[in-house]
C-alpha positions in Angstrom: 1.8 7.5 13.9 -0.1 4.7 12.2 -0.6 5.2 8.5 -4.0 5.0 6.9 -5.3 5.0 3.3 -7.8 7.5 2.1 -9.2 5.1 -0.5 -9.7 2.4 2.2 -11.5 4.9 4.5 -13.8 6.0 1.7 -14.5 2.4 0.7 -15.1 1.2 4.2 -17.2 4.2 5.2 -19.3 3.9 2.1 -19.8 0.1 2.6 -20.7 0.5 6.2 -23.4 3.1 5.3 -24.6 0.9 2.4 -24.6 -2.2 4.6 -26.5 -0.4 7.4 -29.0 0.8 4.9 -29.5 -2.7 3.4 -29.9 -4.2 6.9 -32.5 -1.6 7.8 -34.2 -2.0 4.5 -34.2 -5.8 4.9 -35.9 -5.5 8.3 -38.5 -3.2 6.9 -39.1 -5.4 3.9 -39.3 -8.5 6.1 -41.8 -6.8 8.4 -43.9 -5.6 5.4 -43.7 -9.0 3.7 -44.8 -10.8 6.9 -47.7 -8.4 7.3 -48.8 -8.8 3.6 -48.5 -12.6 3.7 -50.4 -12.8 6.9 -53.1 -10.6 5.5 -53.4 -12.6 2.3 -53.5 -15.9 4.2 -56.2 -14.5 6.6 -58.2 -13.5 3.6 -58.0 -17.0 2.3 -59.3 -18.3 5.6 -62.3 -15.9 5.3 -63.0 -17.0 1.7 -63.0 -20.7 2.8 -65.4 -19.9 5.6 -67.7 -18.2 3.2 -67.6 -21.2 0.8 -68.5 -23.5 3.7 -71.9 -21.8 3.9 -73.4 -24.4 1.6 -72.6 -27.1 4.2 -74.4 -25.0 6.8 -77.4 -24.8 4.4 -77.4 -28.6 4.0 -77.3 -29.1 7.8 -80.1 -26.6 8.3 -82.2 -28.2 5.5 -81.9 -31.7 6.9 -81.9 -30.5 10.5 -79.8 -33.4 11.5 -77.8 -33.4 14.7 -74.5 -35.3 14.8 -74.3 -37.9 17.4 -70.8 -39.0 16.5 -68.2 -38.0 19.1 -66.1 -35.4 17.5 -68.7 -34.7 14.8 -69.0 -36.2 11.4 -65.8 -36.4 9.3 -65.8 -35.1 5.8 -63.3 -37.2 4.0 -61.9 -35.8 0.8 -59.0 -37.0 -1.4 -55.7 -35.1 -1.6 -55.8 -33.9 2.0 -52.4 -33.5 3.6 -50.8 -31.7 6.6 -50.7 -28.4 4.6 -54.4 -28.4 3.7 -56.7 -26.0 5.5 -58.8 -27.7 8.2 -62.3 -26.7 9.2 -65.0 -27.4 11.8 -68.7 -26.6 12.0 -70.1 -26.4 15.5 -73.3 -25.4 17.2 -73.4 -22.2 19.3 -73.4 -24.4 22.4 -70.0 -25.8 21.4 -71.0 -29.2 20.0 -68.9 -30.2 17.0 -71.1 -31.4 14.1 -68.9 -31.6 11.1 -65.1 -31.4 10.6 -62.5 -32.1 8.0 -60.4 -35.2 8.3 -57.3 -33.2 9.2 -59.1 -31.1 11.9 -58.8 -32.1 15.6 -61.8 -33.8 17.3 -62.1 -30.9 19.7 -62.9 -27.3 18.9 -60.1 -25.1 17.7 -61.0 -22.5 20.3 -62.8 -23.0 23.6 -65.0 -20.0 23.1 -67.0 -19.4 19.9 -66.6 -15.8 18.9 -66.0 -14.1 15.6 -62.3 -13.3 14.9 -58.8 -14.6 14.3 -57.1 -16.8 16.9 -53.6 -18.2 17.3 -53.7 -21.6 18.9 -51.0 -24.3 19.0 -50.5 -25.7 15.5 -53.2 -23.5 13.9 -54.2 -20.0 12.9 -58.0 -20.1 13.2 -60.8 -17.9 11.8 -64.1 -18.2 13.5 -67.3 -16.7 12.1 -71.1 -17.4 12.7 -73.2 -18.7 9.8 -75.7 -16.5 8.1 -78.5 -18.3 10.0 -76.8 -17.9 13.3 -77.4 -21.5 14.2 -73.8 -22.6 13.6 -70.2 -21.4 13.8 -67.6 -22.0 11.1 -64.0 -22.4 12.2 -61.3 -22.6 9.5 -57.7 -23.4 10.6 -54.5 -23.1 8.7 -51.5 -25.2 10.0 -49.1 -22.9 11.8 -46.0 -24.5 10.3 -47.4 -23.9 6.8 -48.0 -20.2 7.5 -44.6 -19.8 9.1 -43.0 -21.6 6.1 -44.8 -19.3 3.7 -43.7 -16.2 5.6 -40.1 -17.4 5.7 -40.1 -18.1 2.0 -41.6 -14.7 1.2 -39.1 -12.9 3.4 -36.2 -14.9 1.9 -37.3 -14.1 -1.6 -37.4 -10.4 -0.6 -34.2 -10.2 1.4 -31.9 -12.8 -0.3 -31.2 -10.6 -3.4 -29.9 -7.8 -1.1 -27.6 -10.3 0.6 -26.4 -11.8 -2.7 -25.8 -8.4 -4.3 -23.8 -7.0 -1.4 -20.4 -8.5 -2.6 -21.2 -7.0 -6.1 -21.9 -3.7 -4.4 -18.6 -3.9 -2.5 -16.7 -4.6 -5.8 -18.4 -1.8 -7.6 -17.9 0.7 -4.8 -14.2 -0.2 -4.5 -13.7 0.0 -8.3 -15.5 3.4 -8.4 -13.5 4.8 -5.5 -10.2 3.6 -6.9 -11.1 5.1 -10.3 -12.0 8.4 -8.6 -8.6 8.3 -6.7 -6.5 8.0 -9.9 -5.9 11.7 -10.2 -4.6 11.8 -6.6 -2.4 8.8 -7.4 -1.0 10.6 -10.5 -0.3 13.7 -8.4 1.4 11.6 -5.8 3.7 10.0 -8.4 4.6 13.4 -9.8 5.4 14.8 -6.4 7.5 11.6 -5.6 9.5 12.0 -8.8 10.7 15.5 -7.8 14.0 15.8 -6.0 17.2 17.8 -5.9 17.9 17.2 -9.6 14.2 17.5 -10.7 12.3 20.5 -9.5 10.3 21.2 -12.7 6.7 22.2 -12.0 4.1 19.4 -12.1 2.3 19.5 -15.5 -1.5 20.0 -15.6 -3.4 17.0 -14.6 -7.1 16.0 -14.7 -7.7 16.8 -11.1 -10.9 17.5 -9.2 -11.5 20.9 -7.7 -10.4 19.7 -4.2 -6.9 18.9 -5.6 -6.3 21.9 -7.8 -5.3 24.1 -4.9 -2.9 21.4 -3.7 -1.4 21.2 -7.2 -0.9 25.0 -7.3 0.6 25.0 -3.8 3.1 22.2 -4.7 4.2 24.0 -7.9 4.7 27.2 -5.9 6.8 25.2 -3.3 8.9 23.6 -6.1 9.6 27.0 -7.6 10.7 28.3 -4.2 12.9 25.3 -3.6 14.4 25.5 -7.1 15.3 29.2 -6.5 16.8 28.4 -3.0 18.8 25.5 -4.2 20.0 27.3 -7.3 21.2 30.2 -5.0 22.9 27.8 -2.6 24.6 25.9 -5.4 25.7 29.0 -7.2 27.1 30.4 -3.9 29.0 27.2 -3.1 30.4 26.8 -6.6 31.4 30.5 -6.9 32.9 30.6 -3.5 34.8 27.4 -4.1 36.0 28.6 -7.5 37.0 32.0 -6.3 38.9 30.6 -3.3 40.9 28.1 -5.4 43.4 30.6 -6.7 44.0 32.5 -3.3 44.3 29.1 -1.5 46.8 27.9 -4.2 48.8 31.1 -3.8 48.7 30.8 0.0 49.9 27.2 -0.2 52.8 28.2 -2.4 53.8 31.1 -0.1 53.6 28.8 2.9 55.8 26.2 1.3 58.4 28.9 0.5 58.1 30.2 4.0 58.5 26.7 5.5 61.7 26.2 3.4 63.1 29.5 4.8 62.2 28.6 8.3 63.8 25.1 8.3 65.6 24.2 11.5 64.1 27.1 13.3 61.6 27.4 16.1 58.9 28.5 13.6 59.2 25.5 11.2 56.5 23.5 13.0 54.0 26.4 12.8 54.7 26.9 9.1 54.1 23.2 8.5 50.8 23.4 10.4 49.7 26.3 8.2 50.7 24.4 5.1 48.6 21.3 6.1 45.6 23.5 6.9 45.9 25.3 3.6 45.9 21.9 1.8 42.9 20.8 3.8 41.0 23.9 2.7 42.1 23.2 -0.9 40.7 19.7 -0.7 37.5 21.0 0.8 37.1 23.5 -2.0 37.7 20.7 -4.5 35.0 18.6 -2.9 32.6 21.5 -2.9 33.2 22.0 -6.6 32.6 18.3 -7.2 29.4 18.4 -5.2 28.2 21.5 -7.1 28.9 19.7 -10.5 27.1 16.5 -9.3 24.0 18.3 -8.0 23.7 20.1 -11.4 22.9 16.7 -13.0 26.0 16.2 -15.1 25.6 12.4 -15.2 22.0 12.4 -16.3 23.0 12.3 -20.0 25.9 10.7 -21.7 27.1 8.1 -24.1 28.7 4.6 -23.8 32.3 4.7 -22.6 34.8 2.2 -21.2 35.0 2.5 -17.4 38.1 0.3 -16.9 40.6 2.8 -18.3 39.1 5.5 -16.1 39.6 3.4 -13.0 43.1 2.5 -14.1 44.0 6.2 -14.6 42.6 7.2 -11.2 44.4 4.3 -9.4 47.8 5.3 -10.9 47.2 8.9 -10.1 46.4 8.1 -6.4 49.4 5.8 -6.2 51.7 8.7 -7.2 49.9 11.1 -4.8 49.6 8.9 -1.7 52.6 6.6 -2.4 50.4 3.5 -1.9 49.6 0.6 -4.2 46.1 -0.2 -5.6 45.7 -3.7 -7.1 43.5 -4.0 -10.2 41.9 -7.2 -11.5 38.9 -8.5 -13.4 37.6 -8.0 -16.9 39.6 -5.6 -19.2 36.6 -3.7 -20.5 33.2 -2.5 -19.1 31.1 -0.2 -21.2 28.6 1.9 -19.4 26.3 4.7 -20.3 26.8 8.1 -18.6 29.2 11.0 -18.2 32.8 10.1 -18.0 33.7 13.0 -15.8 30.9 12.1 -13.3 32.1 8.5 -13.2 35.6 9.8 -12.6 34.3 11.8 -9.6 32.5 8.8 -8.2 35.5 6.4 -8.4 38.0 9.1 -7.4 36.2 9.5 -4.1 35.8 5.7 -3.6 39.5 5.0 -4.3 40.6 7.9 -2.2 38.6 6.7 0.7 40.0 3.2 0.3 43.5 4.5 0.3 43.1 7.0 3.1 41.2 4.7 5.5 42.9 1.5 4.6 45.9 -0.2 6.1 49.3 0.6 4.8 50.3 -3.0 5.2 47.7 -4.3 2.7 46.9 -2.3 -0.5 43.4 -1.5 -1.6 42.0 -3.9 -4.2 39.6 -3.3 -7.1 37.8 -6.1 -9.0 35.7 -5.5 -12.2 33.4 -8.5 -12.6 31.5 -9.9 -15.5 28.3 -9.0 -13.8 28.8 -5.3 -14.3 30.0 -4.9 -10.7 33.1 -3.0 -9.4 34.2 -4.2 -5.9 36.6 -2.0 -3.9 38.3 -3.7 -0.9 40.4 -2.0 1.8 41.7 -3.4 5.1 40.6 -1.6 8.2 38.8 -2.1 11.5 35.1 -3.2 11.0 32.5 -0.5 11.2 29.3 -0.6 13.2 25.9 -0.5 11.5 25.3 3.0 12.8 28.5 4.2 11.3 27.6 2.7 7.9 24.2 4.4 8.0 25.7 7.8 8.8 28.7 7.7 6.3 26.7 9.0 3.4 25.5 12.2 5.2 27.3 15.3 4.2 30.1 16.5 6.5 29.8 13.4 8.7 33.0 11.5 9.2 33.7 8.2 11.0 36.0 7.7 13.9 39.3 8.2 12.0 42.3 10.5 12.1 42.8 10.3 8.3 42.4 13.4 6.2 39.0 14.1 4.7 36.0 16.5 4.4 33.0 14.1 5.0 31.7 14.9 1.5 33.1 11.9 -0.4 30.3 9.4 0.0 27.6 12.1 -0.3 29.1 12.9 -3.7 29.3 9.2 -4.5 25.6 8.7 -3.7 24.5 11.7 -5.9 26.5 10.4 -8.9 25.3 6.8 -8.4 21.7 7.9 -8.5 22.3 9.8 -11.8 24.1 6.9 -13.3 21.4 4.5 -12.0 24.1 2.5 -10.2 23.4 0.6 -7.0 26.0 1.0 -4.2 26.3 -1.2 -1.1 28.8 -0.9 1.6 29.6 -4.0 3.7 31.8 -4.2 6.8 33.5 -6.5 7.7 34.3 -8.0 4.3 32.5 -11.3 3.5 34.3 -14.2 5.1 36.6 -11.9 7.2 36.6 -10.1 10.5 38.0 -6.8 9.1 37.8 -4.5 6.1 35.2 -2.7 4.0 33.8 -3.8 0.6 32.1 -1.2 -1.6 30.1 -2.7 -4.4 29.1 -0.5 -7.4 26.5 -2.3 -9.6 25.5 -0.9 -12.9 22.3 -1.8 -14.8 22.9 -4.8 -17.0 20.9 -3.2 -19.9 23.3 -0.3 -20.1 26.6 -2.2 -19.8 28.8 -4.3 -22.1 31.5 -6.5 -20.6 34.5 -8.1 -22.2 35.7 -10.9 -20.1 39.0 -12.5 -19.2 41.5 -9.9 -18.0 45.0 -11.4 -17.9 46.6 -11.2 -14.5 43.3 -11.2 -12.6 43.6 -12.4 -9.0 41.4 -12.9 -6.0 41.4 -10.7 -3.0 
């Protein structure tokens, strides 16, 4: 399903509505402006016609008829193509007087009072007071159109200019209004298996208060369910350790008594299964301790001696060699027991799933990294992705419970360590490399460990 943003939808929806309203408003303003400008310009034509009555009075007083084709021309200074033109004609259509920018023929073929639109002119025709002449005043069409365009532009342009400002303000206001939702989102995201405390009161709108209450109720239920589950697993594992230990001891005694008999193999099988159950109980106890958050607090301690102790212990148990090299000291912040659980599982996996012909190798670098190498067949990407899931094991016959890497991941999150698993090893066709990288701000390294060597 395609993801979408609530803030983006609100902003886009609001802007679409605002833009539509501005477009409609612009059209209405443009139409109103055109109507008003046309009305004002038509009034000016009427006023000019009224003022030309004195010319009519002079013609009536002299009672002179123009014999000039196209009528007499009244030449005035400052006349240009934008100046109003006028004509004075007799009722029979003979042109008597005209301005120098008026055509030599009548503006309109029929003399009748009113407004006319002819090519190049908007004309107003009105009879004189005496009724013996007609006055025709024409305004150049381009000048009228230019005036209308300018008036519309002055009215509409501010809306167009302010639209980006409206977009910025709307976006800013929506994002500001969405801050409580973002705060609630961050609080919910920070909750997890080790942090199920209720979300504190936030400055939320009424629409989000119910969500806040529902999330807190869900967190309380999850906390109760996880606490019950962890308590059961820890108690069950703890209570079963002693019976399983006693069972293993009795089976070992029984196996010794049944040596060289037909039941020796069955006793050996029972002993191996009892050990497997014991290891499973140990892992469950480790997982219970890890999920309780034991590594969330702690002080600075040297990690290298912990790794050395675990390596020597595994060498005695598994009868295999683990090579150590790198810097002699690496101070990290955290819980020593949690770090021991983490590297015990990693080293145990390296020994169990590695080749007996080539020992596992651990390098502590100056960059606050611990690299653990072991030789084995390369793993597929799918196997690497599934290895950290609880009770999921790879294609191997080695002993194990499928909990080791799940425990490692939990501890690494609490220690703020980054773990990467690479297979095959860089520059090789086989092997696995597990890299544990601690935050540089919480580590102190002492370099130059004598006897360091490359893998």
